[in-house]
C-alpha positions as CSV (number, residue, x, y, z in Angstrom):
1,M,8.9,-7.4,-53.5
2,A,10.7,-7.8,-50.3
3,G,13.8,-9.9,-50.4
4,L,14.2,-13.2,-48.5
5,P,16.4,-11.7,-45.7
6,E,13.9,-9.0,-45.1
7,R,11.0,-11.4,-45.0
8,L,12.8,-13.7,-42.6
9,T,13.6,-10.7,-40.3
10,R,9.9,-9.7,-40.4
11,A,8.7,-13.2,-39.7
12,A,11.2,-13.5,-36.8
13,A,10.0,-10.2,-35.4
14,T,6.4,-11.3,-35.7
15,S,7.1,-14.6,-34.0
16,L,9.1,-12.9,-31.2
17,L,6.2,-10.5,-30.6
18,A,3.7,-13.3,-30.5
19,G,5.9,-15.2,-28.1
20,V,6.3,-12.2,-25.8
21,V,2.5,-11.5,-25.8
22,G,1.8,-15.2,-25.3
23,G,4.4,-15.4,-22.5
24,V,2.9,-12.3,-20.7
25,A,-0.6,-13.8,-21.0
26,L,0.6,-17.1,-19.6
27,I,2.4,-15.5,-16.7
28,A,-0.6,-13.3,-16.0
29,G,-2.8,-16.3,-15.9
30,E,-0.5,-18.2,-13.6
31,M,-0.3,-15.2,-11.3
32,L,-4.1,-15.1,-11.1
33,A,-4.2,-18.9,-10.4
34,A,-1.5,-18.6,-7.7
35,K,-3.4,-15.7,-6.1
36,A,-6.7,-17.6,-6.1
37,R,-5.2,-20.6,-4.2
38,R,-6.2,-21.4,-0.7
39,Y,-3.2,-20.5,1.5
40,A,-2.6,-21.5,5.1
41,K,-3.5,-19.0,7.8
42,P,-1.9,-18.3,11.2
43,T,-3.3,-20.7,13.9
44,M,-1.4,-19.7,17.0
45,G,-2.0,-15.9,17.3
46,L,0.3,-13.0,16.6
47,A,2.6,-13.5,19.6
48,L,4.1,-16.9,20.5
49,R,5.6,-17.3,23.9
50,T,7.0,-20.5,25.6
51,S,10.0,-21.8,27.4
52,M,12.1,-24.9,26.9
53,G,15.0,-26.6,28.7
54,P,15.8,-27.1,32.4
55,Q,14.9,-24.2,34.8
56,S,18.3,-24.5,36.4
57,A,20.2,-23.9,33.1
58,P,21.4,-20.4,32.1
59,P,18.5,-18.4,30.5
60,L,18.5,-17.4,26.9
61,R,15.9,-15.0,25.5
62,L,15.2,-15.8,21.9
63,V,12.8,-13.6,19.8
64,L,11.7,-14.1,16.2
65,L,10.7,-11.2,13.9
66,G,9.5,-11.2,10.4
67,D,6.7,-12.7,8.3
68,S,4.7,-15.9,8.3
69,A,7.9,-17.9,8.8
70,A,8.4,-16.2,12.2
71,V,4.9,-17.3,13.4
72,G,4.9,-20.8,11.8
73,V,2.1,-20.5,9.3
74,G,1.6,-23.9,7.8
75,V,1.8,-25.9,11.1
76,E,-0.5,-26.2,14.1
77,W,1.9,-26.7,17.0
78,L,4.4,-24.3,18.4
79,S,7.0,-27.0,18.7
80,D,6.8,-27.5,14.9
81,T,7.6,-23.8,14.0
82,V,11.1,-22.8,13.2
83,G,11.2,-20.9,16.5
84,G,10.1,-23.9,18.5
85,Q,12.5,-26.2,16.8
86,L,15.4,-23.7,17.3
87,A,14.5,-23.4,20.9
88,R,14.6,-27.2,21.4
89,L,18.0,-27.4,19.7
90,L,19.3,-24.6,21.9
91,A,17.8,-26.0,25.1
92,D,19.4,-29.4,24.4
93,G,22.7,-27.6,24.0
94,S,26.0,-28.7,22.6
95,A,29.5,-29.5,23.9
96,E,30.5,-25.9,23.5
97,M,27.4,-24.2,24.9
98,G,25.7,-26.7,27.2
99,Q,22.0,-26.7,28.0
100,R,20.0,-23.5,28.2
101,H,16.6,-22.5,29.5
102,V,15.2,-20.9,26.4
103,L,12.6,-18.2,26.7
104,L,11.0,-18.1,23.2
105,S,8.8,-15.3,21.9
106,S,7.7,-14.1,18.4
107,V,6.6,-10.7,17.3
108,G,6.3,-11.6,13.7
109,V,3.2,-11.1,11.7
110,A,2.1,-13.1,8.7
111,G,2.3,-11.2,5.4
112,S,4.9,-8.7,6.8
113,R,7.4,-6.9,4.7
114,S,10.6,-5.2,5.7
115,S,8.7,-1.9,6.2
116,D,6.9,-3.6,9.1
117,L,10.0,-4.5,11.0
118,A,10.3,-1.1,12.8
119,T,7.1,-1.9,14.8
120,Q,8.3,-5.4,15.4
121,V,11.7,-4.2,16.7
122,A,9.9,-1.8,19.1
123,R,7.7,-4.7,20.4
124,S,10.7,-7.0,20.8
125,L,12.5,-4.5,23.0
126,L,9.7,-4.1,25.4
127,G,10.5,-5.6,28.8
128,D,13.5,-7.8,29.2
129,R,16.0,-7.4,26.4
130,P,16.3,-10.4,24.1
131,D,19.7,-12.1,23.9
132,V,19.3,-13.3,20.3
133,A,16.9,-12.1,17.6
134,V,16.2,-14.2,14.5
135,V,14.7,-12.3,11.6
136,L,12.9,-14.2,8.8
137,I,11.7,-11.8,6.0
138,G,11.8,-11.2,2.3
139,A,9.3,-13.4,0.6
140,F,6.5,-10.9,0.7
141,D,8.9,-8.1,-0.2
142,A,9.9,-10.0,-3.3
143,A,6.3,-10.9,-4.2
144,S,5.2,-7.2,-3.9
145,G,7.5,-6.3,-6.8
146,R,9.3,-3.6,-4.8
147,G,13.0,-2.9,-5.4
148,P,15.2,-5.2,-3.3
149,E,17.5,-2.3,-2.3
150,D,14.7,-0.4,-0.6
151,A,13.5,-3.5,1.3
152,A,17.1,-4.4,2.2
153,D,17.7,-0.9,3.5
154,Q,14.7,-1.2,5.9
155,L,15.9,-4.6,7.0
156,G,19.4,-3.1,7.7
157,Q,17.8,-0.3,9.8
158,A,16.0,-2.9,11.9
159,V,19.2,-5.0,12.4
160,R,21.1,-1.8,13.4
161,R,18.5,-0.9,16.0
162,L,18.6,-4.4,17.6
163,R,22.4,-4.4,17.6
164,S,22.5,-0.9,19.2
165,A,20.3,-2.4,22.0
166,G,22.8,-5.1,22.6
167,V,20.9,-7.9,20.8
168,Q,22.7,-10.5,18.7
169,V,21.0,-10.7,15.3
170,V,20.7,-13.6,12.8
171,V,18.8,-13.0,9.6
172,G,17.5,-15.8,7.4
173,T,17.4,-14.2,4.0
174,C,14.6,-14.7,1.4
175,P,14.0,-18.4,0.9
176,D,14.0,-20.1,-2.5
177,L,10.8,-19.0,-4.0
178,G,11.5,-21.2,-7.0
179,A,10.7,-24.2,-4.8
180,A,7.1,-23.0,-4.2
181,R,4.7,-25.5,-5.8
182,S,1.8,-23.0,-5.6
183,M,3.2,-21.5,-8.8
184,A,3.6,-23.2,-12.1
185,P,6.5,-22.7,-14.5
186,P,7.6,-20.2,-15.8
187,L,6.3,-18.1,-12.9
188,R,8.1,-20.3,-10.5
189,Q,11.4,-19.7,-12.2
190,I,10.8,-16.0,-12.3
191,A,9.9,-16.0,-8.6
192,G,13.2,-17.8,-7.9
193,L,15.2,-15.2,-9.7
194,V,13.4,-12.3,-7.9
195,G,14.0,-14.0,-4.5
196,R,17.7,-14.5,-5.2
197,R,18.0,-10.8,-6.0
198,M,16.2,-9.9,-2.7
199,A,18.5,-12.3,-0.7
200,R,21.7,-10.8,-2.2
201,A,20.6,-7.2,-1.3
202,Q,19.5,-8.4,2.2
203,A,22.9,-10.1,2.8
204,R,24.8,-6.9,2.0
205,A,22.5,-4.7,4.3
206,V,22.6,-7.1,7.2
207,T,26.3,-7.5,7.1
208,E,26.8,-3.8,7.0
209,A,24.5,-3.4,10.0
210,G,26.4,-5.9,12.1
211,G,24.1,-8.9,11.8
212,V,24.8,-12.5,10.8
213,V,23.4,-13.8,7.5
214,V,22.1,-17.3,6.8
215,D,21.3,-17.7,3.1
216,L,18.2,-20.0,3.4
217,A,17.9,-20.3,-0.4
218,A,21.5,-21.5,-0.9
219,E,21.5,-23.8,2.1
220,T,18.0,-25.3,1.9
221,G,16.6,-24.6,-1.5
222,A,17.7,-27.9,-3.0
223,V,16.0,-29.8,-0.3
224,F,12.7,-27.9,-0.8
225,R,12.9,-28.4,-4.5
226,A,13.5,-32.1,-4.2
227,D,11.0,-32.9,-1.4
228,A,7.4,-31.8,-1.7
229,G,6.9,-32.8,1.9
230,T,8.9,-29.8,3.1
231,L,5.8,-27.6,2.1
232,C,2.4,-27.7,3.7
233,Y,-0.8,-28.3,1.8
234,D,-0.8,-24.9,0.1
235,G,2.5,-25.5,-1.6
236,F,4.0,-22.3,-0.4
237,H,4.5,-22.2,3.4
238,P,6.8,-24.8,5.0
239,S,5.5,-27.9,6.7
240,A,6.9,-29.1,10.1
241,D,9.7,-30.9,8.0
242,G,10.4,-27.7,6.1
243,Y,10.7,-25.6,9.3
244,R,13.0,-28.3,10.7
245,V,15.3,-27.9,7.7
246,W,15.3,-24.2,8.2
247,A,16.0,-24.5,12.0
248,H,19.0,-26.8,11.4
249,A,20.3,-24.3,8.8
250,L,20.0,-21.4,11.2
251,Y,21.1,-23.3,14.3
252,P,25.0,-22.9,13.9
253,A,24.7,-19.1,13.6
254,V,22.1,-18.8,16.3
255,S,24.1,-21.1,18.7
256,K,27.2,-18.9,18.1
257,A,25.2,-15.8,18.7
258,A,23.9,-17.3,21.9
259,M,27.4,-17.9,23.2
260,S,28.4,-14.4,22.2
261,S,25.5,-13.0,24.3
262,V,26.7,-14.6,27.6
């Protein structure tokens, strides 16, 4: 007859196995539920283009690259996108920079991963060279389950190409996926951890390539977790308020990059 320690060990192992199996089943169910949700779609086309600020002010060519964040999925008006709000902040200027005539464009594509950036970089360099490029990427890399180092390496290559062309580059790393209300716990917590790993790898690659890093998760994650109004109806993409939070987080680095481009 098995002794008490052996029985306890066996019971603990059985409970652990049941917990693991149950946990996997729970997460799998949550993944299916998250995938089945109705998510926001792009409403403004693949390429956004507008200008803001007085015509007499010095011009500043600003281009956005990346995923759905670069084209403003979740809002209906260009002025509510992160690019539109950044352009307005830059056009209004500051004591250090003054007003600018901002020529805004986006070559981002919803659902893009870092492997798609090579094509976007080529598109962004057609015609007049941008002064500043803002890259918003990482959420779909993290969600795909691919290794963060591979995705970060492709991001670094894109940044290096832009810098070689004389473009100042600011990268907003993977946002706080743990703030997404389209996923239930514990999947939400797992997504947050995966996103942070992606952001750390991105930061290293961007810095090595000569770009400037803005850690969106660290700087804005707490706001997104606390305020459901920062997300649009799908609980995943930002709302106008969410994009405004991102724009203000990015603005100091983008403003400094704009001054460096003069």
